[in-house]
Structures are given as C-alpha cells and as structure tokens.
N, C-alpha and C positions, 0 to 999 in steps of 0.2 A: 781663747786655750779651747782647747778639739780635746773633749774626752770619752773617750771608750769607757762605757760601762758594760762589767761581764757580770749580770745573776748570776745567783745557783738556781734561782726560780724565779717564775715573774708570771702575769697574772692571764688568763686567757679566757676564753669567754665563757667556757664552760665554769673555772676555778677563779672569777674577778679578784678575787678576794688574797688568790696567792702571790704572794712577794709584791703588793700594789705598796707598800712603804717605800721598795727601790723603786717600783716605774713614778711615784711621786718625786723621789730627789732626782729623779733624770730630767722630771719636767720643772722642777723648781731651778736644776741648776742651768736648763737651757733657758728658762725663763732670765733668768742671771745674767744675761748675755754670752755664754758659753755655747759654743758648739757642745751637739753630743750627740753620740753613736751609741746603740745596746746592743749587745749581741747575744738574747736570750736562748737559750737551746733547747729543745724539745724531743724526746724520745718519741717519738710519732709518727716519723712516715713512711710510707710501703714499701721503700727503698730505697737504697742512698743517701741524700743531701737533698733537700731543696730549701730554696730561701724565701721568707717571704717580707717584703718592705712595704715599710709606713712609715710614711712624713710626715710633720706637725710642726709647722715653725724651725726656731734650731735645732727640734728632737727628731733623729732619725734611727727605728728599730729596725733590725733584721731577723728577723725571726730563722735562725735555724732549725730546721726539722731532719731528725737524723733516724734510721732502722738500727737501733741497739743492735752491735755482732758480740763475739766472744772476742775475748783478751783486750789487747787497744785498738783492737781494727775501729769500734766507734771513734775514740777520740785520736787516732789519727784523723778518719773523716771531716770531725769537728774543727780540727786545728788546720786542717788545709782548705777546708771550708770559708773559715775566717782570715787568714792568710791573703787568698784571693780575692775576698771583699776588700781589704788594706792595699792590695795591689791596683785592685781595678777600680772599687767603687769610690775608696777612699784616697789613691792616686795622688789628688792634687795638693791633698790637704791629711798628712799622715797623722793619728792623736797624738798627741804631745804629752798624755796619761793616760795610763789604764787604771781604773776604779774596777777591784773586785767584791761583791756582796758574799759574804759566808767562804771558809776555806773553799768549797766543791769545785767553784770557778774558779781557782787558784791555778788547775790546772793545764789550762788553758792560758791562761796571764803568761806564767815562766814560759812555754814555747814563744808565744810572741815577743815577748823580752828578749831574748833569745836571737830569734828572724829580724826583727825589727828597731832591736835596741831603745824600746818604748820600756821606761819605768813603769812598777803596776805602785799601786798599795790595795790594802784590804781593809775592811770593814767587816769584824766579827759581829752576829746580830743573837747565835743562838743559844738556844738553852743547852744543847746536849752533852756542853760538856758536864755542866754542873750536876744534872740529873744522869751522868754515867753512865749512858748508851751508846757512846762510840766505842766500836773496837779499835783493840792497836792497832789494825791496817788505816783505819780512821785516824787518829791522831799519830800515826808515822806521815801522812799525806799532811794532815792540817799544819805539822808542822814544817814539811818541806814547802808548804805554802807562804807559810809566815819568814822564813828563813829567807825565802828566794825575795821578799818582797822590799819596795823600796821603804814603805814605811805601813807600818799597820796601825789600825785604829778600833778600838772596843766602842759599845754602846755606853758602856758605864763603866765605875769603877768593880763594882762586884763581877763582870764579866771579863775584864781586862784580869782580877787575880788570878780566874780561872782560868785564861790562855796563855800569861805570861811565862809558866813552865816550858811551853813548845814556842818560845820565840827566843831564845838564846840571849843576847845582850842587847838586843832591841828594846827603844823608848816604847811603849805602846800607849798611844794617844787618846782620850776620849775625845768622843763628838758623839752627844747624845741623838736620840730619833728625832724626828721632823715630827710638827703638826699638822695635818694639813689644814689650808684655810679656809678652807667650808666649817671649823668648829670657830675661828677666831671671828666670823665674820654672821655667827648665828646671835641673832639678838641674846642681849643678857635680858632675863628675867626675873623682875624685884617683888614680884606679886607675893602678897601673903595668902598660905594654906592650911587649913584646920589641918589637914595630912603633912606629917612630914616622911619623905619618902627617902628611903636609900635607895643608889642604884647600883647593881655590877652587871659588867660585861664582861662577858669570858667563854670560852670553853668548857664544857663542863666535864674536864677531867679532874683526878683525885688530885693533882700538883695545884691544881687551882684552888685548893681549900675550904670550896664552899660548905661542906659538912662545917668545920671550924665558924663559918660566918653566919650558917642555920642556928648554932647551937649560942653564940654570943647575940644574937638579935633576937633568939626567945628569952632570955635575961633582959634587955634592953625593954621587947615588948610589955614585959611583967611591968616594967615600972615605969611606962611612958605608954599612956594614950596615945591614939592619933598618929601613930609609927606606923610606915609598912617596907617591904623591903620586895624588890623587882629585881629577880635575876635573870639578865638576856645572856641566851646562846642554849645552843645545844652539843651533845655527846654524850658516850657510854655512862657517864653517872645522871643522867637525867631520871630514870627512873626512882633510882637509889635516895637519890636526895628528895624527888615529891615523897615519896614515903617518909623520910628523916622531917620532912617539915608538919605531915599528918601526925607521926607519933608525939612532937613539938608541941602539938597546939596551935599548929602557924599556919591552915589552910587559910584563914579569910583575911591571913597578914604578911603571906608570902604570895607573888604570882612569877610564874614562869612561860610567859609569852612567846619560848625558842629565839632563834635565831631573826637576826632583826639587819635589815639595809644600814650603811652608813647614816645613810639621811637618818633613816628613824632614828639612830644612836645618839645622833646633834637633836632630835626633836627631844627626847625622855632625857637628859643631859639638862636641856634649856628648862625642862619642867620641873626635875627630881630638886632635893635639896643637899644632896653630897653623894659625892661613888666613893663605894666601897668593894674591895678586891682583899682577898684573906689566902693570898699566891704560897704556897711552898719555895714554889723556883718562878723565878722573873727575871729575864737579862736585864730591861728596864719597862716595859708595860706602856704602850703609846694609847690604852685608851687611859689612863691618867694624865696627858698631857690633854687629851681631847675632854676629859672632863673642867682640868682648869681652863683651857681655851674659852669652855664655856661658861665661867666664872665660878666655877662648881668646886667647893673645898674637896680634899679625897681626904678617905684613912683605907692604909695600907699597911703590908707588913713589912720587913726589913730587908727586903730582896734587892738584889743588882744596884740600881737606881734610889734609893730610898734616900740618902742623904742631898741628892738631887734636884726631888721632887717635893719631899714634907716639910717644908718649913714650917714654924710657927704660923705665917701667914697664910698657908697654903691648905694645911692640913696634920695628923697627928701617923707616925708611923710606929708602931707594935712589933713585938716579938714572934716570930713565927710561931704557929700553932698556940698561941698564949688567948685560950678564949676569955680570959677574963679579962687581960687588958685588952681584949678588944672590943667588950660589952662596955667597959670603963670608959673607954675613946669613945663609943656609940654615944653612951650616954651625956659625955662632956659638950661632944660635939650638939647635941641635942641644946641643951643647956646652952651654950655660948655660940649658938648660932651669929649671931647679932655681931659680933667680931671679926666672921670672913667680910671683907669686901670684893664683889664679884670682879669690879671693875679694877681692882687690885692683884686678884689670882690671878686673869686674864693679860695684865701687863706683865707681870714676871712669868708667863707663858711665852709670851709673845718674844719679849726681850732677848731669850734664853734657844726657845726651841719653834720660831718662827722658820719658813722657809729662808727669808732673807738671815735669818741669823744664824740657821745651818752651813747656809751658801758659802757665807762668809769664812767660816770656821775651816772648809775643807777647800773653800779655792786657797787660802792662806799655807796649807800643807801642798796643794798642788805646785804651789808657787816656789815653797821650798824643796820639794824633790827634784823638781824637774832644774831647776837650779844647780845641784848638789854633780 
C-alpha cells in the first residue's frame, strides 16, 4: 500500500524532537513493507515554494518550504505544490490513502481528496483541546477536518472524549502512540542499588505537575532513606521548581540535569528504579512507554491514557493534583518493588506499543477505509 503522510509539524535540524513521533511512525510503516511518502510543510522559504526530497528505502520525504502570505494564498501555494508532486513525482503510484497527523494538516488533505479521490484518515495527538487554548476558529477548522475524514483516530480514550463533539456521528478509533525500538532494545538492568531513584522526564511547564511531584516526594523522602528524584527537562518553571526543592529541604535529594537526548533518556531509564510524572494534562505520554520498554514501573496521574498504561503489573495511577495519593504510591512502590518484573513490563509494552503492533492496527484501518 502507498501511504501519503501529512504531518502538522515535523523534525528539523534545529528542532530534531519536533514531531519526531510522526517521523518515527512513517519510518515504521515503511519498514513494515508499505511505500510511504511524507509531505511536511515548513514556513521558512524566502520566496514562493521549493521542495527538498530525501529518500530512505521505502520512505520518501518531500519537504515543502513555503513563504507565508496573507489570507489563503499560502494554502493555495502548498496545495498546488502537493498536487504537482502527486501528478509528477508519484504519477506511477498515486497514494492509496492519506494519513493526517493532527487536525491542522487536514486543510491540505481535504483538497487532495477532492482533486484525486484519495481517502484520508486523521490521527489526533494534541492536548490543546483539554487545555482550552484553541480559538473558536481553530475548533471549526478541526471539525471540518474530522468531518471530511474517512476515519478519525485518537491516541487515547481521554483524547477521544475531548474531540468526539467535533466528529459528528463518526466512530473515533483509538490507536496508541508507538515506542521507539531503541528503548525496547536497551539492556534490562536488574542490578541492586542502595539508592532508589525515581526519574521524571518532561518539559518544565505548570501543566506537567512537577510542583505536586516535589511536595509528594518530600513526604516520601522523610519516610524512606536512600531515595532520590531526578527531573530531566527544561522550561519556564525550572527556577520556581529549584526554589521549591530548596524550600522543601530537598537540595541533596533532587537533581535537575536539564534537557537530555533520547539516548541519555534511555540510559537514565535503564539505571533508575521507577518513572514518575504528575501531569495535570496528558493526551498520552510517550515517555511512559519508553520507561516500560526499559522494564521500569510507572507512577502517573489519571490523564488521557492511564487505563492503557497503569496496570497492576506495570505501575500505579493516582488522581490529578493529589499529593497525598502520589506520596503514598511512591512509598508503596519502594516497599513492593520486587513485585514488578522488568521482563513482564517490557513484554506488555512490546505487545501493544511496539512499531509492529501499532503498524498492524493502522494497516487494518487503512485497508478497511480503502475498501469502503
């Protein structure tokens, strides 16, 4: 099958993590035997439109660089460029289906569907609906994108409920995010350590709940010796969190190493004892998958995907903003840590969230959509 992917954002040399999960899913679909073309759009051209082509096996990226113009002129230029690519570059193999990642790129998919009779599916990922930061105009745009789609997918049950009112009578499917193979291949660490380290990895923004985590950890540290917390990431809340850690008497127990690479995340997950994140809002949370792929139990709040992730054998979920419950859960995990089997946690992750598992689910939806 030939799949055309339209991502709403995509990695660049300066921002390699921006949309990295879109790029990784495209690579996984190509590795599974599909022909995959990707049309990412970048508003960075000095004039008109230019296309940068990159080929890697079954995957071809056609990066569309456009100069933003007023009104609908930018949209028209992008659609015209994409149409030319389909007619000329892909003339011998018109895409069977278009896969849109997040509603913003659906504006192009609607036009390509009308021009070439190619059906499209859209997967929604963003937390903006729950955070209430979308304007009425953006919500109308999302509703148009979902309404014209042949299938709508959400990455979690929580996000499905957020976007359902915009989807009319459509049945919104759930296909989870995918964990990168590098985490599934990270050697499991069963070494006994004197220090019990909780690891958290996230941007340092208020909605990630690090303030709740620090207060809960302070109670845990008061009851358990040899326990530490490492918070990886950067953002506007870092100065406030460092001050709070000092006020709580945690300067020797909490580390803020800043932003770290994916490779370092894998190594830190391998060496920690458990992963914890106290998010107030989270549509899914790929880092939970990365932790489980490394065999680590998770502590999370009851955000969008908690029922898919926090099973008795994989971790614990607590109510959002509940410091008491989080502190109690951290203590429970320390006391009962031997009950968590790293191999079993990894196996659960591999069976449901590996590239192979997610590609199987997507392929079934593609085939069903094309048959209709």
